[in-house]
KOLTOR-981108 format. One line per 4 residues: number of its first residue (from 1); their letters; for each residue x, y, z of N, C-alpha, C, O. Coordinates in steps of 0.001 Angstrom, whole numbers, padded with zeros to 6 digits. Example, Ala and Ser with C-alpha at 12.3 -4.5 7.8 and 13.67 -1.06 7.14 Angstrom:
BEGIN
1) AS) 013190,-005690,007800,012300,-004500,007800,013200,-003300,007800,014236,-003319,008465 | 012850,-002250,007080,013670,-001060,007140,012900,000030,007870,013409,001138,008039
***
This chain:
BEGIN
1) MKFL) 130831,091661,084188,129886,092774,084257,129211,092789,085625,128796,091744,086127 | 129101,093977,086228,128447,094121,087527,127010,094577,087327,126738,095433,086485 | 126108,094019,088083,124700,094397,088017,124279,095001,089340,124589,094455,090398 | 123574,096124,089294,123038,096717,090512,122106,095732,091184,121384,094991,090516
5) VSII) 122122,095727,092496,121299,094768,093225,119826,095120,093075,119387,096215,093427 | 119087,094173,092551,117638,094305,092431,117073,092910,092499,117079,092182,091507 | 116581,092528,093671,116203,091134,093860,114742,090985,094246,114345,089964,094808 | 113925,092021,093940,112501,091896,094235,111923,090809,093350,112035,090890,092127
9) PAFF) 111304,089787,093943,110747,088709,093145,109745,089213,092125,109053,090207,092348 | 109676,088509,090996,108850,088961,089883,107386,089102,090265,106733,090061,089854 | 106853,088154,091052,105438,088241,091409,105166,089440,092302,104129,090091,092170 | 106114,089746,093234,105926,090909,094078,105954,092171,093224,105240,093131,093511
13) LCLC) 106772,092174,092180,106791,093309,091273,105437,093499,090624,104958,094626,090496 | 104817,092407,090213,103545,092530,089508,102475,093082,090432,101558,093763,089973 | 102573,092801,091730,101562,093293,092651,101732,094777,092925,100835,095408,093484 | 102866,095344,092540,103075,096767,092749,102274,097605,091769,102106,098805,091983
17) FSLA) 101779,097003,090707,101021,097717,089706,099546,097434,089856,099154,096352,090294 | 098727,098403,089493,097285,098278,089660,096725,097191,088778,097167,097005,087645 | 095733,096459,089309,095029,095454,088529,093892,096074,087733,093088,095362,087131 | 093824,097412,087729,092712,098084,087065,092976,098357,085593,092137,098960,084924
21) IDAA) 094116,097928,085074,094424,098139,083669,093497,097280,082823,093277,096108,083131 | 092966,097843,081787,092060,097106,080908,092837,096009,080193,093810,096287,079492 | 092411,094779,080368,093120,093656,079750,093153,093796,078239,094103,093351,077595 | 092140,094401,077673,092091,094563,076216,093173,095503,075720,093571,095443,074556
25) QAPA) 093660,096391,076619,094697,097337,076223,096091,096744,076347,097052,097310,075827 | 096212,095624,077022,097528,095026,077242,098015,094344,075971,097341,093450,075459 | 099183,094753,075447,099698,094120,074234,100016,092654,074469,100391,092262,075574 | 099868,091851,073436,100231,090440,073530,101742,090326,073649,102486,091085,073029
29) LGGM) 102182,089373,074447,103620,089181,074619,104220,088499,073406,103554,087773,072667 | 105481,088758,073236,106213,088062,072174,106761,089011,071135,106045,089879,070635 | 108046,088845,070805,108620,089613,069713,109411,090824,070117,110158,091357,069297 | 109286,091283,071336,110023,092476,071742,111512,092159,071892,112366,092972,071539
33) FPEV) 111816,090953,072425,113195,090554,072654,113433,089157,072094,112481,088430,071808 | 114710,088777,071936,115001,087404,071494,114451,086382,072479,114110,086722,073612 | 114368,085140,072048,113824,084084,072900,114605,083940,074198,114012,083736,075257 | 115929,084046,074127,116787,083995,075307,117642,085251,075318,118334,085544,074344
37) VASV) 117595,085996,076420,118326,087262,076475,119582,087175,077330,120475,088014,077213 | 119654,086159,078193,120827,086005,079052,120843,084581,079590,119871,083839,079450 | 121956,084213,080203,122019,082917,080882,122777,083091,082178,123707,083891,082276 | 122356,082317,083183,122997,082336,084500,123384,080905,084832,122527,080045,085036
41) NGQP) 124673,080667,084882,125181,079317,085148,124557,078297,084197,124199,077186,084588 | 124441,078708,082945,123928,077820,081913,122414,077768,081814,121881,077143,080897 | 121696,078421,082752,120241,078425,082732,119740,079689,082033,120186,080789,082360 | 118822,079548,081079,118408,080703,080279,117515,081679,081031,116720,081286,081885
45) ISGR) 117659,082957,080699,116719,084010,081079,115944,084337,079805,116523,084794,078820 | 114644,084103,079831,113877,084213,078591,113507,085657,078264,113301,086490,079147 | 113431,085916,076965,112977,087214,076502,111547,087487,076929,111169,088637,077154 | 110754,086435,077042,109364,086610,077483,109299,087130,078917,108485,087997,079233
49) DLET) 110170,086592,079792,110187,087075,081173,110622,088537,081238,110064,089328,081999 | 111618,088885,080439,112056,090276,080395,110944,091167,079866,110693,092243,080408 | 110288,090724,078821,109204,091526,078258,108066,091707,079259,107441,092767,079312 | 107799,090667,080051,106748,090773,081070,107050,091915,082033,106179,092735,082323
53) LVRR) 108296,091969,082531,108662,093041,083457,108575,094403,082788,108078,095361,083380 | 109059,094488,081549,109027,095759,080829,107592,096191,080554,107249,097361,080724 | 106754,095246,080129,105356,095574,079832,104627,096069,081082,103812,096988,081005 | 104920,095459,082233,104282,095914,083464,104674,097349,083783,103845,098149,084216
57) QLAS) 105941,097665,083566,106389,099032,083812,105703,099995,082853,105279,101078,083256 | 105595,099611,081603,104932,100475,080618,103447,100625,080941,102872,101696,080746 | 102823,099544,081440,101400,099611,081791,101162,100637,082877,100110,101275,082910 | 102135,100806,083774,101966,101749,084884,102002,103198,084408,101621,104100,085154
61) IGNP) 102459,103435,083165,102492,104804,082629,101637,104921,081366,101855,105813,080545 | 100662,104016,081214,099688,104166,080139,099956,103377,078879,099344,103659,077849 | 100848,102395,078915,101144,101547,077754,101579,102317,076508,100988,102143,075442 | 102603,103164,076625,103104,103830,075411,103741,102823,074469,104171,101751,074894
65) EWND) 103800,103163,073209,104446,102305,072220,105941,102226,072513,106594,103237,072773 | 106465,101011,072467,107875,100778,072764,108775,101627,071874,109726,102241,072359 | 108485,101666,070590,109334,102392,069650,109225,103901,069769,110042,104632,069209 | 108213,104375,070502,108064,105821,070694,108883,106336,071875,109017,107545,072062
69) LRGQ) 109429,105419,072666,110198,105820,073839,111612,106229,073447,112165,105754,072455 | 112181,107120,074250,113580,107500,074029,114474,106270,074171,114227,105410,075016 | 115500,106193,073349,116402,105052,073388,117018,104849,074750,117167,103713,075201 | 117384,105953,075427,118001,105832,076748,117026,105217,077738,117417,104393,078564
73) YRNE) 115746,105617,077661,114755,105077,078594,114502,103598,078315,114347,102803,079242 | 114460,103235,077031,114297,101814,076694,115443,100989,077276,115230,099915,077839 | 116656,101509,077130,117821,100785,077657,117771,100670,079177,118164,099648,079740 | 117286,101722,079842,117164,101678,081303,116159,100607,081728,116401,099874,082687
77) LIYA) 115035,100516,081019,114035,099499,081330,114601,098099,081122,114389,097199,081935 | 115324,097932,080017,115918,096627,079728,116951,096255,080779,116968,095124,081264 | 117807,097197,081131,118856,096933,082110,118247,096571,083465,118679,095615,084110 | 117244,097338,083891,116591,097062,085173,115927,095695,085159,115996,094953,086139
81) GVTS) 115284,095363,084043,114606,094071,083953,115576,092905,083959,115375,091932,084686 | 116621,092995,083158,117617,091924,083106,118304,091772,084466,118535,090656,084929 | 118626,092900,085099,119256,092867,086412,118380,092160,087428,118854,091311,088183 | 117098,092511,087446,116169,091887,088391,116078,090387,088166,116104,089607,089118
85) LINS) 115971,089987,086909,115843,088559,086593,117112,087786,086940,117039,086684,087482 | 118266,088354,086631,119535,087685,086931,119737,087558,088436,120067,086480,088931 | 119540,088660,089169,119767,088617,090610,118755,087730,091321,119095,087058,092295 | 117516,087723,090844,116518,086819,091416,116926,085372,091192,116774,084536,092082
89) RLIY) 117441,085075,090010,117891,083715,089721,119065,083320,090633,119110,082201,091145 | 120003,084243,090828,121151,083951,091685,120720,083694,093126,121181,082744,093760 | 119829,084550,093639,119350,084365,095008,118533,083087,095122,118615,082378,096125 | 117737,082792,094083,116928,081570,094100,117838,080339,094180,117588,079434,094976
93) EKAV) 118890,080304,093359,119817,079167,093388,120481,079035,094761,120645,077930,095279 | 120862,080187,095346,121478,080177,096666,120473,079681,097708,120830,078917,098605 | 119230,080114,097588,118190,079708,098533,117968,078206,098487,117900,077546,099524 | 117855,077668,097274,117626,076226,097122,118780,075432,097710,118569,074430,098394
97) SSGA) 119994,075881,097445,121163,075170,097963,121256,075275,099485,121938,074478,100129 | 120566,076265,100055,120575,076444,101505,119397,075751,102183,119237,075845,103400 | 118579,075061,101407,117455,074318,101963,116209,075129,102198,115369,074743,103012 | 116061,076254,101503,114913,077136,101745,113824,076995,100688,112995,077893,100539
101) KATD) 113809,075900,099961,112871,075775,098854,111420,075720,099331,111112,075108,100354 | 110532,076372,098571,109104,076390,098890,108516,074992,098781,108918,074204,097924 | 107565,074689,099655,106874,073407,099598,105604,073545,098761,105111,074650,098535 | 105087,072410,098309,103834,072430,097549,102705,073036,098378,101865,073767,097852
105) AEID) 102689,072733,099669,101635,073255,100549,101703,074774,100640,100669,075442,100645 | 102908,075321,100710,103071,076773,100790,102634,077440,099493,101997,078494,099508 | 102981,076821,098376,102590,077377,097077,101074,077344,096927,100468,078323,096492 | 100462,076216,097286,099002,076089,097186,098299,077094,098088,097274,077663,097712
109) AEMQ) 098848,077310,099271,098243,078264,100205,098264,079673,099631,097290,080415,099760 | 099374,080043,098995,099466,081368,098388,098538,081494,097187,097938,082546,096967 | 098424,080424,096416,097493,080432,095284,096067,080639,095780,095313,081421,095200 | 095700,079948,096841,094345,080069,097385,094112,081461,097962,093030,082028,097810
113) AFAK) 095128,082008,098624,094991,083352,099184,094808,084378,098075,094017,085312,098205 | 095544,084197,096986,095417,085113,095855,094039,084986,095219,093421,085987,094856 | 093567,083765,095087,092268,083518,094445,091121,084141,095228,090098,084501,094645 | 091280,084275,096556,090213,084836,097377,089944,086309,097073,088923,086853,097495
117) NFST) 090849,086952,096348,090653,088349,095978,089626,088512,094867,089242,089633,094533 | 089180,087392,094291,088303,087458,093120,087040,086642,093335,087055,085614,094013 | 085949,087114,092749,084653,086454,092928,084532,085198,092094,083885,084235,092504 | 085160,085200,090908,085052,084062,089999,086408,083736,089404,087340,084537,089464
121) DAEM) 086505,082527,088820,087733,082138,088123,088000,083069,086952,089148,083419,086673 | 086932,083469,086266,087085,084347,085104,087670,085694,085517,088509,086255,084813 | 087226,086206,086654,087744,087482,087147,089227,087358,087484,090016,088259,087196 | 089595,086244,088090,091000,086019,088417,091837,085897,087145,092926,086465,087063
125) NTAL) 091342,085170,086166,092078,085004,084918,092282,086341,084217,093338,086595,083639 | 091261,087194,084272,091364,088513,083650,092421,089350,084359,093229,090021,083717 | 092408,089305,085693,093396,090058,086466,094808,089577,086162,095729,090383,086040 | 094979,088264,086041,096299,087719,085712,096724,088153,084310,097891,088473,084082
129) ARQF) 095783,088163,083382,096105,088569,082011,096593,090009,081963,097453,090361,081156 | 096035,090830,082834,096480,092230,082883,097935,092331,083295,098620,093297,082961 | 098403,091326,084025,099794,091305,084460,100633,090365,083592,101748,089994,083961 | 100084,089985,082435,100789,089111,081492,101121,087759,082127,102204,087208,081929
133) LDRE) 100162,087245,082892,100346,085977,083579,099195,085031,083274,098117,085450,082853 | 099450,083732,083499,098376,082751,083571,098598,081970,084862,099572,082220,085572 | 097720,081040,085173,097799,080351,086457,099099,079558,086624,099699,079556,087699 | 099519,078898,085571,100727,078085,085673,101951,078965,085880,102822,078638,086686
137) TLKQ) 102023,080089,085150,103141,081005,085324,103122,081613,086714,104165,081785,087343 | 101920,081937,087189,101780,082462,088537,102317,081466,089565,103037,081843,090490 | 101967,080211,089396,102412,079178,090334,103931,079054,090322,104556,078900,091372 | 104520,079122,089133,105973,079040,089030,106641,080229,089712,107641,080077,090413
141) QLAQ) 106075,081411,089497,106654,082606,090105,106500,082574,091625,107405,082976,092356 | 105357,082097,092088,105164,081984,093530,106183,081034,094147,106710,081300,095227 | 106458,079938,093468,107439,078978,093974,108793,079649,094154,109459,079456,095172 | 109197,080437,093165,110480,081128,093264,110431,082210,094333,111361,082350,095127
145) DITI) 109343,082974,094350,109253,084099,095285,109219,083629,096737,109861,084229,097598 | 108479,082566,097008,108409,082034,098368,109780,081518,098797,110215,081738,099927 | 110450,080832,097880,111785,080307,098173,112740,081449,098510,113484,081376,099489 | 112716,082494,097703,113587,083650,097945,113241,084313,099268,114131,084664,100042
149) SKYI) 111953,084484,099527,111528,085135,100772,111960,084333,101996,112407,084899,102993 | 111823,083014,101912,112242,082169,103028,113744,082318,103280,114188,082397,104425 | 114506,082354,102208,115951,082490,102362,116313,083849,102944,117165,083937,103829 | 115668,084920,102452,115960,086261,102954,115620,086351,104440,116346,086985,105206
153) NMFA) 114521,085722,104848,114167,085709,106269,115219,084969,107089,115600,085408,108174 | 115683,083839,106554,116753,083095,107231,118010,083955,107324,118691,083982,108349 | 118294,084639,106253,119479,085493,106183,119373,086623,107203,120335,086922,107909 | 118193,087251,107277,118002,088388,108186,118142,087980,109643,118580,088775,110474
157) ETIS) 117773,086742,109956,117850,086277,111339,119289,086171,111831,119532,086111,113036 | 120233,086149,110910,121646,086070,111307,122225,087444,111628,123347,087546,112123 | 121465,088497,111348,121952,089862,111549,121611,090327,112960,120466,090217,113399 | 122612,090847,113666,122386,091357,115017,122756,092839,115076,123573,093328,114296
161) VSPE) 122139,093526,116013,122420,094943,116237,122761,095109,117707,121991,094695,118573 | 123901,095707,117995,124357,095840,119380,123721,097062,120042,123331,098001,119348 | 123612,097065,121362,123110,098252,122084,123932,099494,121759,123399,100602,121697 | 125237,099303,121552,126108,100444,121235,125741,101061,119893,125742,102283,119747
165) EISK) 125426,100217,118914,125031,100727,117600,123730,101518,117686,123576,102553,117037 | 122802,101020,118489,121524,101703,118659,121728,103060,119316,121190,104064,118851 | 122496,103096,120385,122744,104346,121108,123477,105349,120220,123169,106541,120242 | 124433,104877,119452,125209,105756,118571,124309,106379,117510,124385,107582,117261
169) YYAE) 123457,105568,116884,122573,106094,115844,121607,107106,116445,121348,108150,115847 | 121076,106802,117619,120128,107706,118270,120796,109040,118582,120208,110100,118363 | 122012,108987,119088,122722,110215,119470,123088,111052,118251,123095,112281,118321 | 123393,110396,117135,123856,111117,115951,122724,111586,115045,122957,112347,114106
173) NPET) 121497,111137,115318,120375,111500,114443,119159,111956,115249,118079,111383,115110 | 119320,112972,116081,118201,113401,116945,116984,113874,116156,115847,113706,116596 | 117231,114469,114979,116110,114976,114190,115175,113863,113732,113992,114099,113482 | 115709,112655,113624,114898,111515,113199,113803,111196,114215,112757,110654,113858
177) FAHP) 114044,111533,115474,113129,111142,116537,112326,112315,117093,111604,112178,118080 | 112465,113483,116435,111664,114645,116825,110245,114476,116302,110039,113927,115220 | 109278,114942,117061,107883,114806,116646,107057,115985,117135,107404,116603,118142 | 105964,116310,116437,105030,117326,116913,104139,116715,117996,104400,115600,118449
181) DIIR) 103108,117419,118411,102121,116811,119307,101533,115588,118608,101115,115671,117453 | 101501,114469,119300,100992,113236,118685,100087,112496,119668,100162,112675,120884 | 099236,111663,119090,098377,110794,119898,098495,109372,119371,098935,109126,118248 | 098085,108453,120226,097940,107068,119785,096540,106620,120181,096092,106867,121300
185) ASII) 095859,105963,119259,094479,105594,119523,094139,104272,118866,094835,103798,117968 | 093047,103693,119340,092469,102515,118703,091057,102878,118271,090369,103643,118946 | 090626,102318,117130,089334,102721,116587,088490,101520,116166,088995,100432,115888 | 087189,101769,116134,086226,100853,115506,085492,101690,114476,084750,102605,114834
189) MLLS) 085688,101388,113204,085155,102200,112112,083935,101531,111481,083978,100360,111107 | 082848,102296,111370,081647,101859,110654,081347,102887,109579,081299,104082,109871 | 081145,102454,108347,080923,103370,107241,079500,103893,107212,078551,103170,107514 | 079362,105179,106839,078049,105791,106707,077299,105199,105521,077894,104615,104614
193) EENA) 075985,105361,105548,075126,104968,104433,074457,106216,103861,074093,107118,104615 | 074293,106280,102549,073623,107429,101938,072151,107472,102319,071591,108549,102524 | 071524,106308,102413,070129,106228,102816,070013,106583,104308,070687,105991,105151 | 069151,107554,104615,069031,108052,105981,068615,106969,106964,069127,106906,108081
197) ELDA) 067690,106122,106548,067214,105062,107433,068325,104067,107741,068500,103650,108886 | 069083,103687,106695,070188,102755,106899,071292,103398,107735,071909,102744,108577 | 071535,104701,107490,072588,105386,108242,072224,105473,109723,073098,105394,110586 | 070962,105633,110008,070515,105674,111402,070812,104356,112104,071158,104338,113285
201) KVKE) 070676,103251,111371,070975,101944,111943,072471,101793,112199,072881,101201,113197 | 073295,102340,111276,074747,102304,111474,075118,103102,112724,075934,102659,113531 | 074512,104281,112877,074784,105111,114046,074364,104392,115325,075075,104430,116329 | 073214,103743,115280,072728,103007,116445,073690,101886,116826,073944,101650,118008
205) RAES) 074221,101201,115822,075191,100133,116079,076469,100705,116672,077053,100126,117588 | 076904,101855,116138,078110,102497,116659,077911,102906,118114,078814,102739,118934 | 076752,103434,118436,076466,103845,119808,076446,102632,120750,076875,102720,121901 | 075943,101505,120243,075944,100282,121034,077369,099823,121317,077680,099421,122438
209) LLSR) 078243,099881,120301,079644,099497,120482,080342,100452,121448,081167,100032,122260 | 080003,101741,121354,080568,102727,122277,080209,102362,123719,081061,102362,124608 | 078935,102052,123927,078473,101701,125270,079184,100454,125796,079585,100411,126959 | 079337,099455,124952,080000,098218,125361,081457,098475,125726,081968,097945,126713
213) AQKG) 082117,099301,124910,083526,099612,125187,083653,100405,126475,084561,100150,127266 | 082763,101362,126702,082827,102183,127911,082533,101363,129166,082967,101718,130262 | 081791,100258,128999,081475,099394,130131,082592,098387,130422,082506,097609,131372 | 083646,098413,129589,084811,097591,129897,085062,096398,128996,086009,095646,129230
217) EDFA) 084228,096197,127956,084512,095092,127035,085848,095326,126341,086268,096467,126149 | 086506,094243,125971,087820,094323,125329,087719,095088,124013,087062,094644,123072 | 088387,096256,123961,088272,097120,122788,088851,096451,121547,088265,096523,120467 | 089997,095804,121703,090649,095157,120563,089750,094082,119969,089669,093933,118750
221) KLAK) 089076,093335,120836,088178,092281,120361,086990,092884,119608,086587,092375,118562 | 086433,093970,120147,085322,094644,119473,085758,095165,118101,085003,095087,117132 | 086983,095698,118027,087488,096223,116755,087663,095104,115731,087270,095248,114574 | 088251,093995,116159,088465,092874,115249,087157,092328,114696,087091,091902,113543
225) ENSV) 086112,092344,115530,084838,091749,115136,083916,092705,114383,082986,092263,113708 | 084168,094028,114495,083199,094971,113956,083752,096046,113022,083030,096537,112155 | 085002,096412,113185,085541,097528,112407,085768,097145,110949,086187,096028,110645 | 085485,098091,110051,085744,097866,108627,087076,098499,108217,087456,098442,107048
229) DATA) 087771,099089,109158,089047,099723,108859,090144,098673,108746,090036,097585,109311 | 091211,099013,108003,092325,098079,107811,093037,097751,109115,093753,096754,109198 | 092845,098588,110140,093505,098347,111421,092786,097296,112266,093267,096942,113343 | 091654,096797,111801,090844,095869,112603,091641,094653,113047,091529,094224,114195
233) SGGG) 092450,094090,112143,093195,092869,112481,094178,093092,113610,094559,092143,114296 | 094597,094336,113816,095508,094666,114909,094781,095229,116112,095387,095897,116950 | 093490,094967,116206,092728,095448,117348,092350,096907,117260,091964,097515,118259 | 092462,097489,116044,092064,098879,115849,093147,099899,116121,092906,101097,115974
237) DIGY) 094335,099462,116514,095421,100387,116853,095912,101117,115601,096347,100481,114642 | 095842,102445,115610,096295,103228,114453,097730,103708,114623,098277,104353,113728 | 098352,103396,115775,099708,103861,116024,099716,105332,116399,098670,105901,116713 | 100896,105955,116367,101028,107370,116696,100752,108210,115459,101136,107838,114351
241) ASKE) 100089,109336,115649,099757,110206,114523,099708,111648,114983,099380,111941,116132 | 100041,112551,114058,099938,113987,114324,098616,114505,113782,097906,113777,113088 | 098277,115748,114087,097041,116330,113591,097008,116335,112067,095972,116073,111457 | 098149,116635,111465,098214,116746,110009,097968,115412,109318,097582,115380,108149
245) GLDA) 098185,114325,110022,098036,113016,109395,096661,112412,109572,096439,111255,109214 | 095727,113188,110126,094406,112645,110420,093302,113476,109772,093497,114649,109453 | 092137,112849,109581,090946,113557,109142,090658,114681,110139,090783,114489,111348 | 090270,115860,109627,090106,117035,110481,089078,116810,111593,089328,117164,112746
249) DFSN) 087928,116227,111259,086900,115988,112278,087409,115028,113349,087203,115245,114543 | 088073,113971,112907,088616,112991,113845,089710,113624,114683,089759,113429,115898 | 090597,114390,114036,091718,115028,114730,091236,115977,115813,091735,115945,116938 | 090265,116822,115479,089765,117798,116454,089210,117101,117689,089383,117573,118813
253) AVFS) 088542,115974,117467,087949,115245,118594,089013,114539,119423,089051,114686,120645 | 089865,113785,118772,090786,112917,119511,091841,113711,120260,092277,113288,121331 | 092273,114871,119718,093292,115658,120410,092725,116390,121625,093485,116907,122443 | 091400,116439,121750,090777,117050,122930,090498,116022,124021,090054,116381,125112
257) MSIG) 090755,114743,123735,090474,113673,124691,091629,113469,125672,092758,113892,125424 | 091324,112825,126769,092345,112421,127739,092634,110935,127559,091792,110183,127066 | 093821,110523,127959,094202,109121,127821,093190,108239,128551,092858,108482,129711 | 092709,107216,127854,091722,106308,128409,090301,106638,128019,089414,105795,128160
261) DIRL) 090056,107868,127522,088713,108260,127090,088267,107431,125895,089081,107050,125054 | 086975,107158,125825,086380,106466,124672,085217,107315,124200,084364,107696,125002 | 085169,107617,122914,084179,108541,122385,083723,108094,121001,084434,107363,120312 | 082540,108533,120599,082044,108301,119245,082243,109580,118442,081801,110654,118850
265) VKTR) 082912,109458,117297,083209,110608,116454,082584,110392,115086,082744,109329,114487 | 081870,111404,114588,081291,111355,113234,082233,112054,112273,082608,113207,112490 | 082615,111360,111214,083454,111948,110173,082730,111848,108832,081617,111329,108754 | 083362,112344,107798,082757,112270,106466,082577,110825,106015,081673,110518,105239
269) SGYI) 083432,109951,106499,083381,108552,106065,082407,107701,106864,081853,106728,106352 | 082202,108072,108121,081333,107233,108923,081415,107548,110395,081689,108679,110796 | 081172,106517,111202,081155,106654,112653,082349,105893,113229,082584,104731,112899 | 083094,106574,114094,084305,105975,114656,084223,105976,116174,084127,107029,116805
273) VVKL) 084262,104788,116747,084434,104665,118192,085940,104694,118433,086674,103849,117921 | 086389,105657,119203,087828,105838,119373,088204,105788,120847,087520,106360,121695 | 089288,105103,121137,089846,105049,122487,091249,105641,122443,092117,105135,121733 | 091472,106705,123197,092792,107327,123232,093690,106541,124178,093375,106391,125358
277) TDKK) 094802,106042,123661,095692,105199,124469,096982,105891,124885,097651,105446,125818 | 097340,106986,124194,098547,107712,124587,098521,109098,123958,097834,109344,122967 | 099288,109987,124561,099319,111374,124098,100687,111945,124448,101132,111831,125590 | 101360,112562,123468,102695,113090,123722,102804,114513,123171,102348,114800,122064
281) KEGV) 103423,115408,123972,103674,116752,123520,104857,116775,122547,105666,115848,122513 | 104943,117846,121760,106050,118003,120815,107378,117833,121536,107569,118344,122640 | 108299,117104,120897,109603,116889,121514,110376,115804,120796,110094,115490,119639 | 111341,115238,121477,112162,114153,120924,111825,112882,121696,111879,112858,122926
285) APLE) 111480,111836,120969,111109,110578,121616,112306,110011,122377,113408,109957,121830 | 112113,109592,123615,113206,108970,124379,113674,107692,123690,112908,107033,122987 | 114925,107358,123900,115497,106176,123267,114694,104923,123592,114457,104095,122713 | 114281,104779,124827,113564,103561,125207,112240,103423,124464,111764,102311,124238
289) DVRE) 111642,104559,124081,110371,104513,123362,110548,104042,121917,109620,103501,121315 | 111738,104252,121371,111952,103922,119958,112957,102782,119783,113306,102426,118658 | 113415,102217,120888,114476,101207,120807,114073,100033,119909,114839,099617,119040 | 112869,099507,120126,112447,098339,119358,112361,098659,117868,112847,097902,117028
293) ELTG) 111732,099795,117554,111610,100190,116146,112978,100462,115540,113254,100042,114417 | 113832,101159,116271,115167,101490,115769,115988,100227,115568,116734,100125,114595 | 115862,099270,116465,116572,098000,116306,116159,097325,114996,117001,096817,114256 | 114858,097327,114724,114374,096725,113485,114889,097441,112249,115260,096803,111264
297) LLRQ) 114911,098767,112299,115384,099545,111156,116876,099314,110902,117297,099156,109756 | 117660,099294,111960,119098,099071,111795,119374,097648,111326,120265,097420,110507 | 118604,096687,111850,118785,095312,111396,118449,095207,109903,119157,094545,109144 | 117368,095861,109498,116979,095836,108090,118050,096466,107221,118374,095948,106152
301) SKAQ) 118605,097592,107679,119645,098276,106909,120894,097411,106778,121478,097317,105699 | 121303,096776,107884,122476,095913,107844,122229,094682,106976,123108,094239,106237 | 121016,094139,107080,120688,092967,106271,120727,093302,104790,121219,092510,103986 | 120208,094481,104419,120228,094877,103011,121656,095038,102514,121987,094616,101406
305) AELN) 122507,095655,103345,123909,095827,102956,124594,094475,102788,125343,094261,101834 | 124329,093569,103720,124924,092227,103623,124387,091479,102416,125115,090738,101755 | 123118,091678,102136,122513,091021,100979,123112,091560,099686,123354,090808,098743 | 123348,092865,099649,124011,093460,098484,125384,092827,098269,125767,092498,097147
309) NLVG) 126114,092665,099375,127437,092041,099281,127331,090606,098777,128132,090162,097954 | 126327,089888,099284,126151,088503,098871,125848,088415,097381,126411,087581,096671 | 124951,089286,096912,124614,089264,095483,125851,089581,094645,126067,088973,093597 | 126658,090529,095108,127899,090837,094401,128818,089628,094327,129432,089371,093291
313) QLQE) 128913,088889,095423,129741,087684,095435,129177,086621,094493,129925,085958,093775 | 127867,086466,094502,127242,085484,093623,127462,085854,092156,127668,084986,091308 | 127416,087152,091875,127681,087595,090504,129107,087259,090084,129353,086826,088958 | 130047,087468,091014,131450,087183,090717,131662,085692,090472,132460,085311,089615
317) QAKI) 130963,084858,091208,131153,083413,091124,130378,082782,089974,130737,081706,089497 | 129322,083447,089532,128452,082864,088512,128991,083115,087107,129787,084024,086872 | 128533,082284,086193,128798,082518,084781,127563,083194,084205,126531,082558,083990 | 127686,084500,083957,126561,085299,083480,126875,085779,082063,127919,086382,081811
321) EILF) 125966,085503,081164,126147,085939,079772,124932,086736,079319,123793,086303,079495 | 125178,087887,078742,124121,088686,078109,124155,088352,076628,125174,088554,075967 | 123064,087848,076113,123065,087261,074779,122410,088127,073713,122123,087658,072611 | 122175,089398,074047,121655,090299,073017,122072,091722,073356,122447,092017,074491
325) SPGE) 122005,092587,072374,122296,093990,072590,120985,094774,072573,120188,094610,071650 | 120747,095622,073575,119497,096389,073626,119221,097158,072350,118067,097412,072006 | 120273,097524,071655,120081,098308,070440,119640,097507,069235,119330,098071,068186 | 119612,096169,069386,119265,095335,068232,117794,095450,067878,117336,094812,066930
***
């Protein structure tokens, strides 16, 4: 039997769903599937793991009753879940045999990073329960996911893209590199306050940062230390953007600026110190401007294709047994 390639690690799957689901609404696990639903090279795939993936998918659409779903949709969920679990197991075994196994230090670091998202242990436990997890299961999944990720990174490093491939793709796909008028800017974002007195202090701070930036202080450093925007860690760089992709107040201001200008802009969200770093008229981006990005995209595409081939080979070589029928 051939399985479509689906190797997203289980923990990464769980992070794709909102943690805002009420834990009280989450059905208790157990009973949806047999104890063991499949085996890979003699190692069991548990019904509980399959149910976890299925329950997460159902949670994303409001936790409908399993028996109320169309039979075809139930089978699709089961097939996708079993496929993901089998392929993850195959890649995990390949990763371990290739020396890419996660270390205890790496697992602990990820556990600590995850825990920092929560104020208390109880809050973390509740969030895990919403994803049908507990700490021990989380640790086990992290061990597998880190191992798989390390192997995929090792695998991707073996993929090369030639200059000829880059030039050919660029020449054959000009529409991909067409763009409207665009700008590139770096920002320092401070959020407004509803209280007028507090908001005045925010504005005063923004004006101080504007003055410092205009006097030549390192803009990226100021952004990292002061901005509340997600771009702060990258020095405030928002990349290239068109008018349509920006807040109207911000867009009107920044598109009227000249390269190198630094200005304070008031938007609905707050005060933004913005530095315009580049400006391009509508047209097609030159190859040299997109070479690095295009190289990464082509490498990713080739790596995915090679990974698909590898999973297919692993499926052919493995002993895979499906031990239940979805219709049961």
